[in-house]
C-alpha positions in Angstrom: 55.7 58.1 -29.9 57.6 60.9 -28.4 55.4 60.8 -25.2 56.2 57.7 -24.7 60.0 57.9 -25.2 59.6 60.8 -22.8 58.2 59.0 -19.9 60.7 55.9 -20.8 63.4 58.5 -20.3 61.6 60.1 -17.3 61.5 57.0 -15.4 64.8 55.5 -16.1 66.3 58.9 -14.6 64.2 58.8 -11.4 65.1 55.2 -11.1 68.6 56.0 -11.7 68.7 58.3 -8.9 67.0 56.0 -6.7 69.5 53.0 -7.1 72.7 55.5 -6.5 71.6 55.7 -3.1 70.5 52.1 -2.7 73.8 51.0 -4.3 75.8 53.0 -1.5 74.1 51.5 1.6 74.3 48.0 0.2 78.4 48.9 -0.7 78.5 50.3 3.3 76.6 46.9 4.6 79.1 45.2 3.1 82.1 46.6 4.3 80.6 46.9 7.7 80.1 42.6 7.2 83.2 41.9 6.1 85.3 44.4 8.6 83.1 42.6 11.3 83.9 39.0 10.3 87.8 40.2 9.7 87.6 41.7 13.3 86.2 38.3 14.7 88.2 36.4 13.1 91.5 38.3 13.9 90.7 38.3 17.7 89.2 42.0 17.9 85.6 41.1 19.2 85.3 44.7 20.3 86.1 45.9 17.1 83.4 43.6 15.7 80.7 44.7 17.9 81.0 48.0 16.9 81.1 47.1 13.1 78.2 44.8 13.7 76.1 47.7 15.6 76.6 49.7 12.7 75.4 47.4 10.7 71.9 46.3 12.7 71.1 50.2 12.0 71.3 49.3 8.3 69.7 46.0 8.6 67.6 45.4 11.5 65.8 42.3 10.5 69.0 40.4 9.4 69.5 37.4 11.7 73.3 37.0 10.8 73.9 40.3 12.3 72.4 39.1 15.6 74.3 35.8 15.3 77.9 37.3 14.5 76.9 39.4 17.7 76.4 36.6 19.6 79.8 35.6 18.2 81.7 38.3 19.3 80.5 38.1 23.1 81.0 34.4 22.5 84.6 35.3 22.0 85.0 38.0 24.8 83.4 35.3 26.9 80.4 37.0 27.7 78.3 34.1 27.6 75.0 35.5 28.9 75.2 38.1 26.0 75.9 35.7 23.4 72.8 33.7 24.3 70.8 37.0 24.5 72.0 37.5 20.8 71.5 34.0 19.5 68.1 34.0 21.1 67.1 37.1 18.8 68.8 35.7 15.9 67.0 32.4 16.2 63.6 34.1 16.5 64.4 36.4 13.1 65.5 32.9 11.4 63.9 30.1 13.1 65.2 27.6 10.5 68.4 28.5 11.1 70.4 25.3 12.3 73.6 26.8 12.7 72.3 29.3 14.9 70.6 26.6 16.6 74.3 25.0 17.2 75.9 28.3 18.4 73.3 28.6 20.9 73.8 25.2 22.2 77.7 25.2 22.1 77.0 28.3 24.3 74.9 26.8 26.7 76.9 23.9 27.3 79.9 26.6 27.8 77.3 28.0 31.1 77.5 24.1 32.0 73.7 23.9 31.3 74.0 20.5 29.3 70.0 19.5 29.4 69.0 22.9 27.4 72.0 22.6 25.3 71.1 19.3 24.3 67.2 20.7 24.3 68.6 22.9 21.4 71.0 20.6 19.9 67.8 18.6 19.4 66.4 21.4 17.3 69.4 21.5 15.2 69.1 18.0 14.0 65.8 18.5 13.2 66.1 21.5 11.1 69.4 20.2 9.6 68.6 17.7 7.1 72.0 16.9 5.6 74.0 16.7 8.9 71.4 14.5 11.0 73.7 11.7 11.6 76.0 13.6 13.0 74.1 16.1 14.9 72.5 13.2 16.4 75.8 11.2 17.5 76.9 14.5 19.4 73.6 14.9 21.2 73.6 11.7 22.1 77.5 12.0 23.6 76.5 15.3 25.4 73.4 13.1 26.9 76.2 10.9 28.1 77.9 14.2 29.9 81.0 14.0 27.9 82.8 17.0 27.0 81.0 19.6 24.5 84.1 20.7 23.0 85.5 17.0 22.4 82.4 16.3 21.2 82.7 19.0 18.3 86.5 18.5 17.5 85.3 14.4 17.0 82.7 15.5 14.6 84.4 17.2 12.7 86.1 14.0 11.8 82.8 11.8 10.7 
């Protein structure tokens, strides 16, 4: 009985030392994530990119990091970089309709309307809840209507 208690105590001690390190990494990742989002929201895309690049080291397979890098690049009007980040994010999370919408919007800003429509079609396929709204937006885009007006109007629906 004493041996079993000793083994349990030994295992708990070993687990506890590892969880401290993990807890610090999680805390660092959360802090960087929140700082990056705050920087994007306050118009400091360059700072956001700095935080997101540091976060990417901690979470290299996290699609949201790439997507937020795309948003920051979009805020800097570096559309080619934004598309590249959105494509990387989409490869990491191929079922994410929000990434597809961001990529579609960026393609439209570049004047690549047929590509934007194709990507928006992908978003329609992926999102069950907003199919009607997205389908309407895709049809409007196909008619050549302004993408930003379509997005503003879709918020009303």
